[in-house]
C-alpha positions in Angstrom: 139.6 -14.6 250.7 141.9 -16.4 248.3 145.5 -15.3 248.1 146.9 -14.3 244.7 148.7 -17.6 244.1 145.5 -19.6 244.5 143.7 -17.2 242.2 146.4 -17.5 239.5 146.5 -21.3 239.8 142.7 -21.4 239.5 142.9 -19.2 236.4 145.7 -21.4 234.9 143.6 -24.5 235.6 140.6 -22.8 233.9 142.7 -22.1 230.8 143.8 -25.8 230.7 140.3 -27.1 231.2 138.8 -24.7 228.7 141.4 -25.6 226.1 141.0 -29.3 226.7 137.2 -29.1 226.4 137.4 -27.2 223.1 140.1 -29.5 221.8 137.9 -32.6 222.7 135.0 -31.0 220.8 137.2 -30.2 217.8 138.5 -33.7 217.8 135.0 -35.2 217.8 133.9 -32.9 215.0 137.1 -33.7 213.0 136.3 -37.4 213.3 132.7 -36.8 212.2 134.0 -34.7 209.3 136.4 -37.4 208.1 133.6 -40.0 208.2 131.3 -37.8 206.2 134.0 -37.1 203.6 134.5 -40.8 203.1 130.7 -41.3 202.8 130.5 -38.3 200.4 133.1 -39.9 198.1 131.1 -43.1 198.1 127.8 -41.4 197.4 129.3 -39.2 194.7 130.6 -42.4 193.0 127.1 -43.8 193.3 125.6 -40.5 191.9 127.9 -40.7 188.9 126.8 -44.3 188.3 123.2 -43.3 188.7 123.6 -40.5 186.2 125.0 -43.0 183.6 122.0 -45.2 184.3 119.6 -42.3 184.1 121.1 -41.2 180.7 120.7 -44.7 179.5 117.1 -44.7 180.8 117.9 -47.6 183.2 116.5 -45.7 186.2 113.9 -43.0 186.7 114.5 -39.3 187.1 113.2 -39.6 190.6 115.8 -42.2 191.6 118.6 -40.1 190.2 117.3 -37.0 192.0 117.1 -38.9 195.3 120.7 -39.8 195.0 121.6 -36.2 194.1 119.7 -35.1 197.2 121.7 -37.5 199.4 125.0 -36.1 198.0 123.7 -32.5 198.5 122.7 -33.2 202.1 126.1 -34.7 202.9 127.8 -31.6 201.4 125.6 -29.4 203.5 126.4 -31.4 206.6 130.1 -31.2 205.9 129.8 -27.4 205.4 127.9 -27.1 208.7 130.5 -29.1 210.6 133.3 -27.0 209.1 131.5 -23.9 210.3 131.0 -25.4 213.7 134.7 -26.2 213.9 135.5 -22.6 213.0 133.2 -21.4 215.8 134.7 -23.8 218.3 138.2 -22.4 217.5 136.8 -18.8 217.8 135.0 -19.6 221.1 138.2 -21.3 222.5 140.2 -18.2 221.6 137.7 -15.8 223.1 137.4 -17.8 226.3 141.1 -18.3 226.8 141.8 -14.6 226.0 139.2 -13.6 228.7 141.0 -15.8 231.2 144.4 -14.5 230.1 143.2 -10.9 230.6 142.3 -11.9 234.2 145.8 -13.4 234.6 147.5 -10.4 233.2 145.5 -8.2 235.6 146.7 -10.4 238.4 150.3 -10.6 237.2 151.6 -7.5 239.1 150.1 -8.7 242.3 151.6 -12.1 241.7 155.0 -10.5 241.0 154.8 -8.4 244.1 153.9 -11.5 246.2 156.7 -13.5 244.6 159.2 -10.7 245.4 158.1 -10.7 249.0 158.6 -14.4 249.2 162.0 -14.2 247.6 163.0 -11.6 250.2 161.9 -14.0 252.9 164.0 -16.7 251.4 167.0 -14.4 251.2 166.5 -13.5 254.9 166.3 -17.2 255.8 169.4 -17.9 253.7 171.3 -15.1 255.5 170.2 -16.4 258.9 171.2 -20.0 257.9 174.6 -18.6 256.7 175.1 -16.8 260.0 174.2 -19.9 262.0 176.6 -21.9 259.9 179.4 -19.4 260.5 178.7 -19.4 264.2 178.8 -23.2 264.3 182.1 -23.1 262.3 183.5 -20.6 264.9 182.6 -23.0 267.7 184.2 -25.9 265.9 187.4 -23.8 265.3 187.6 -22.9 269.0 187.2 -26.6 270.0 190.0 -27.5 267.5 192.2 -24.8 269.0 191.6 -26.2 272.5 192.4 -29.7 271.3 195.7 -28.8 269.7 196.8 -26.0 272.0 199.3 -28.1 274.1 200.8 -29.6 271.0 201.2 -26.1 269.5 202.9 -24.8 272.6 205.3 -27.7 272.5 206.0 -27.1 268.8 206.6 -23.4 269.5 209.3 -24.3 272.1 210.9 -26.9 269.8 211.0 -24.5 266.8 212.3 -21.7 269.1 215.2 -23.8 270.3 216.0 -25.3 266.9 214.8 -28.8 267.7 212.2 -28.7 265.0 212.2 -26.7 261.7 208.6 -25.8 261.6 205.1 -26.4 263.1 203.6 -29.7 261.9 200.2 -29.3 263.6 197.8 -28.2 260.9 196.2 -24.8 261.3 192.4 -24.8 261.9 191.8 -23.2 258.6 193.5 -26.1 256.8 191.4 -28.7 258.8 188.1 -26.9 259.2 188.2 -24.7 256.1 188.5 -27.6 253.7 185.7 -29.5 255.3 183.5 -26.4 255.6 183.3 -25.6 251.9 180.0 -26.8 250.3 180.5 -27.7 246.7 177.9 -26.9 244.0 177.1 -30.6 243.5 176.5 -31.1 247.3 174.3 -28.0 247.3 172.2 -29.3 244.3 171.8 -32.6 246.1 170.1 -30.9 249.0 168.2 -28.3 247.1 166.7 -30.9 244.8 
């Protein structure tokens, strides 16, 4: 059985495919329509010329009527193509709306699944933060061991007035500054 994300992705792909197929059909009809409109203009000019010739008795009634028929057929074809284009738009809308209804029905399940996954990410983040803090604690303890003799010496020197203050940096100064992760550094790793 498919999970909800796969179902939603399939439905979204279906919307895209359906839309693209209808758009391709519309584009082909539009191209055909433009060609016919150009041809119609040419044939109407021809018809006008034939009418003048018919009035002057240079051509027969039959020749003129044949040209009128050509123009009429082109007009009928144009009307037919325009109707087909309207139907294509209607069918596209119907098909996409049907898929959108399926998507809408799946949306609550998708949101629920998304919230579950976000909770998992939050748990992982909390675990990573805890691991980071544990590591930071270990580094701090190692730093304390490293500087402990120097601190003891400074304590004695300060106590007997041989030194005004402690000069060994506190672990918070050394580790704290390096432990902070800036937003740019986080973005670099998060992609």
